C-alpha positions as CSV (number, residue, x, y, z in Angstrom):
1,M,1.8,11.1,-23.9
2,F,3.0,13.8,-21.5
3,L,5.0,11.2,-19.6
4,G,7.2,13.7,-17.9
5,I,4.3,15.8,-16.7
6,R,2.4,12.8,-15.5
7,R,5.4,11.6,-13.6
8,A,6.1,15.0,-12.1
9,I,2.5,15.4,-10.9
10,S,2.6,11.9,-9.3
11,L,5.8,12.7,-7.5
12,L,4.3,16.0,-6.3
13,L,1.3,14.2,-4.9
14,L,3.4,11.5,-3.2
15,S,5.6,14.1,-1.6
16,L,2.5,16.1,-0.5
17,Y,1.2,13.0,1.4
18,F,4.6,12.3,2.8
19,W,4.6,15.7,4.5
20,N,0.9,15.5,5.3
21,F,1.3,12.2,7.3
22,L,4.5,13.4,8.9
23,L,2.7,16.5,10.1
24,V,-0.1,14.4,11.5
25,A,2.5,12.3,13.3
26,L,4.2,15.4,14.8
27,V,1.1,17.5,15.8
28,G,-1.6,14.9,16.1
29,P,-2.5,12.7,19.1
30,E,0.6,11.2,20.7
31,D,-0.8,7.6,20.5
32,L,-1.1,7.9,16.7
33,Y,2.6,9.0,16.2
34,A,3.9,5.6,15.2
35,C,1.0,5.0,12.8
36,Y,1.4,8.2,10.8
37,A,5.2,8.2,10.9
38,A,5.0,4.7,9.3
39,L,2.5,6.0,6.7
40,A,4.9,8.9,5.9
41,A,7.7,6.4,5.5
42,V,5.7,4.4,3.0
43,Y,5.0,7.5,0.9
44,G,8.6,8.5,1.2
45,V,9.8,5.2,-0.1
46,A,7.3,5.4,-3.0
47,F,8.5,9.0,-3.8
48,V,12.2,8.0,-3.8
49,G,11.5,4.8,-5.8
50,V,9.5,6.5,-8.5
51,A,12.0,9.4,-8.7
52,A,14.9,6.9,-8.9
53,E,13.1,4.7,-11.4
54,W,13.3,1.5,-9.4
55,F,11.6,-1.1,-11.4
56,W,9.0,-2.0,-8.8
57,A,8.3,1.5,-7.5
58,R,5.7,2.4,-10.2
59,W,3.6,-0.6,-9.2
60,F,3.9,0.2,-5.5
61,A,2.9,3.8,-6.0
62,I,-0.1,2.7,-8.1
63,G,-1.1,0.5,-5.1
64,L,-0.9,3.5,-2.9
65,G,-3.2,5.3,-5.3
66,Q,-5.7,2.4,-5.0
67,F,-5.4,2.6,-1.2
68,G,-6.4,6.3,-1.3
69,A,-9.2,5.7,-3.8
70,F,-10.9,3.5,-1.1
71,S,-11.5,6.7,0.9
72,L,-14.1,7.7,-1.7
73,L,-16.3,4.8,-0.6
74,A,-16.9,6.8,2.6
75,L,-18.5,9.6,0.8
76,P,-22.1,8.2,1.1
77,Q,-21.7,8.5,4.9
78,T,-19.7,11.7,5.2
79,G,-21.3,13.6,2.3
80,P,-19.2,15.7,-0.2
81,E,-16.4,16.3,2.4
82,P,-13.7,18.4,0.6
83,S,-10.7,16.9,2.4
84,L,-11.9,13.4,1.6
85,L,-12.6,14.3,-2.1
86,V,-9.1,15.8,-2.4
87,F,-7.5,12.8,-0.8
88,G,-9.4,10.2,-2.9
89,I,-9.2,12.0,-6.2
90,S,-5.5,12.8,-5.9
91,H,-4.7,9.2,-5.2
92,V,-6.8,8.1,-8.3
93,L,-4.7,10.6,-10.3
94,V,-1.4,8.9,-9.0
95,A,-2.7,5.5,-10.1
96,L,-3.8,6.8,-13.5
97,F,-0.8,9.0,-14.3
98,L,1.7,6.2,-13.5
99,G,-0.1,3.7,-15.6
100,G,0.4,2.7,-19.3
101,E,3.0,1.1,-21.4
102,G,4.9,4.4,-22.0
103,M,5.5,4.7,-18.2
104,A,6.4,1.1,-18.0
105,A,9.2,1.7,-20.5
106,R,10.9,3.8,-17.9
107,Y,10.6,1.2,-15.2
108,E,10.1,-2.5,-15.5
109,R,10.5,-2.5,-19.3
110,S,13.5,-0.2,-19.4
111,E,16.7,-1.5,-21.0
112,A,18.6,-1.5,-17.8
113,C,15.9,-3.6,-16.0
114,V,15.6,-6.1,-18.8
115,E,19.4,-6.6,-18.9
116,R,19.7,-6.9,-15.1
117,Y,16.6,-9.1,-14.2
118,N,15.6,-10.7,-17.5
119,F,12.0,-11.3,-16.3
120,Q,9.8,-13.7,-18.2
121,E,6.5,-12.1,-19.2
122,E,4.3,-14.3,-16.9
123,S,6.6,-13.6,-14.0
124,L,6.5,-9.9,-14.7
125,I,2.7,-9.8,-14.8
126,L,2.4,-11.8,-11.5
127,L,5.0,-9.6,-9.8
128,R,3.2,-6.4,-10.9
129,R,-0.1,-7.6,-9.6
130,A,1.4,-8.7,-6.3
131,I,3.3,-5.5,-5.6
132,K,0.3,-3.4,-6.5
133,S,-1.7,-5.4,-4.0
134,A,1.0,-5.0,-1.4
135,G,1.1,-1.2,-2.0
136,M,-2.7,-1.0,-1.6
137,S,-2.9,-3.1,1.6
138,L,0.2,-2.0,3.5
139,P,-1.3,1.4,4.5
140,F,-4.4,-0.5,5.8
141,L,-2.1,-2.8,7.7
142,I,-0.3,0.1,9.3
143,L,-3.7,1.7,10.3
144,F,-4.8,-1.7,11.7
145,T,-1.7,-2.5,13.6
146,L,-0.5,0.9,14.9
147,A,-3.6,3.1,15.4
148,P,-3.9,3.3,18.3
149,R,-3.8,-0.1,20.1
150,Q,-0.6,-2.0,19.7
151,D,0.2,-5.5,21.0
152,L,2.6,-8.2,20.0
153,L,0.2,-9.8,17.5
154,H,-0.4,-6.5,15.7
155,L,3.4,-5.8,15.5
156,A,4.0,-9.3,14.2
157,A,1.4,-8.7,11.5
158,L,3.1,-5.4,10.5
159,G,6.5,-7.1,10.5
160,L,5.3,-9.9,8.3
161,G,3.6,-7.4,5.9
162,V,6.9,-5.4,5.5
163,A,8.9,-8.6,5.1
164,G,6.4,-9.8,2.5
165,L,7.0,-6.7,0.4
166,V,10.8,-7.0,0.7
167,G,10.6,-10.6,-0.2
168,L,8.5,-9.8,-3.3
169,I,10.9,-7.2,-4.5
170,R,13.8,-9.7,-4.0
171,A,11.7,-12.5,-5.7
172,R,11.8,-14.8,-2.6
173,T,9.2,-17.4,-1.9
174,W,9.2,-16.5,1.8
175,G,7.8,-13.1,0.9
176,L,4.6,-14.8,-0.1
177,L,4.4,-16.7,3.2
178,A,5.1,-13.5,5.1
179,A,2.3,-11.6,3.3
180,A,0.0,-14.6,3.8
181,G,0.7,-14.5,7.6
182,A,0.1,-10.7,7.8
183,G,-3.2,-11.0,5.9
184,A,-4.4,-14.0,7.9
185,I,-3.8,-12.2,11.2
186,A,-5.7,-9.2,10.0
187,L,-8.6,-11.3,8.7
188,G,-8.7,-13.2,12.0
189,D,-8.8,-9.9,14.0
190,G,-11.5,-8.4,11.7
191,L,-13.7,-11.5,12.1
192,G,-13.3,-11.3,15.9
193,L,-11.3,-14.5,16.3
194,F,-8.9,-12.8,18.8
195,G,-11.5,-10.9,20.7
196,A,-13.1,-7.6,19.9
197,P,-12.0,-6.3,16.4
198,T,-9.3,-3.6,16.5
199,H,-10.8,-0.1,16.1
200,G,-8.6,2.0,13.6
201,Y,-8.5,5.7,13.1
202,F,-7.6,7.6,9.9
203,L,-6.9,11.4,10.0
204,T,-6.9,12.8,6.5
205,T,-5.5,16.2,7.6
206,P,-3.0,17.3,10.3
207,S,-5.8,19.2,12.1
208,G,-7.9,16.1,12.2
209,S,-10.8,17.9,10.5
210,L,-12.1,14.6,9.3
211,I,-11.5,11.3,11.1
212,L,-12.5,8.0,9.6
213,H,-12.7,5.2,12.2
214,G,-14.1,1.8,12.8
215,P,-13.3,-1.9,13.0
216,G,-13.2,-2.3,9.2
217,F,-9.5,-1.5,8.9
218,A,-8.6,-5.0,9.9
219,L,-10.6,-6.5,7.1
220,L,-9.2,-4.0,4.6
221,A,-5.7,-5.0,5.9
222,S,-6.5,-8.6,5.1
223,L,-6.3,-7.6,1.4
224,M,-2.6,-8.5,1.9
225,L,-3.9,-12.0,1.2
226,L,-4.2,-11.0,-2.4
227,V,-0.4,-11.1,-2.7
228,P,0.0,-14.9,-2.2
229,L,-3.3,-15.6,-4.0
230,T,-1.7,-13.9,-7.1
231,F,0.7,-16.8,-7.3
232,A,-1.7,-19.5,-6.4
233,R,-2.0,-21.0,-9.9
234,P,1.8,-21.2,-10.7
235,L,2.4,-22.6,-7.2
236,A,-0.2,-25.3,-7.8
237,R,1.4,-26.2,-11.1
238,W,4.8,-26.4,-9.4
239,L,3.4,-28.7,-6.6
240,R,1.9,-31.0,-9.2
241,A,5.1,-31.2,-11.2
């Protein structure tokens, strides 16, 4: 019901956060430029993908919605902070508005997608779960690797995370391995295996009126491990065959 309106609102919110993060990159602290330019790029890709009806874009945007919903978990510490409430609730709306079978009929279950890719039902379900997980964890991976300390290991983790998403979309096994590598590096950092855990920073507005920070971004970035774990059972069946 109201598919067009739900899709339009979702696109509006995705474009809003594209410009929000781009402004943070341009007017915020210089050492956070790369981080927020990358976040803007992620939201830009989601906006273009949903608008162009790429089959995977709906899942990816729902994952971004789940990422934003995590910010609501900070409310017990910050109190009813308006910018945090707006950020979290608007992302929940993106995830809700792009959900449902009616919306799926315009994307992965569209006639063009079925004819081109001919997904089996189980493969479609697994791919949907994996890309949602990638969409949810990629922003955390960016905040972990690029804000503000950057070293070779962090850049390797980010490169593996992006490669993992590309591999998933192209249905390549190496995408799972890349996502696993990114998640493992983030988990190791968050557990202090490489020294002091990386301290991440998240500005919800260009003015920096609310800044969430702490070492927990590395552990949240390790949610990228959900991508290969999604395929653990079929991979185990394949290895036993």
